[in-house]
N, C-alpha and C positions, 0 to 999 in steps of 0.2 A: 337548515337544510342548504340554505341557498351559500353560505361559506364554504361545503363541501367541493361547488361549482371550482374556488380558489384551492383550497388542499389538493385536492385530489392532482391536478396538471405542475402544478408545485414538486407534491411529493417523487411524483414519476418523473420529474427532472433532475432533483439532486437524486434520488436513485440512479436514473441515468447517467449522473456527474461522477458519481462513486464507483459505479462498472466501467466506466471510460479512465478512472485514474487506476484502477485496479488491473485492465489489462494492460495499462500503459507501464504500470510497474513489472510486470510478467513481460513484455516485450525487452525492458531496458537489463533485464536479468538481477532484481532484485532480490529472488529467494534463492538463488543457487548455492548458496552454502552456509545456513541457516545453522548447522552442528557445527561447521568450525568456527563463525562468529563466536559462538558462547564459549569455546573452548580458548580461543584466544584470548574475552576477555576476561574469562578467570585465571587465566596463567599469567597476565601481566604482560604481555608482549604489547608492548605501546608502540613501537617503531610505524611510522605514519603512510609505509609504505603498505598498497594490499597485496595480497597474494595471490598470484596469477589462476 
């Protein structure tokens, strides 16, 4: 039972860290065009310039 005193705060901290990382990716528009990315990957357009 004593170990739960350590494990619960650690798990809450790591969960909060994961949530902050997810919110950061939303803020930086990482999920804007997932369908277009998959189509470019499959079609072989390997240019280094991202589409606007």
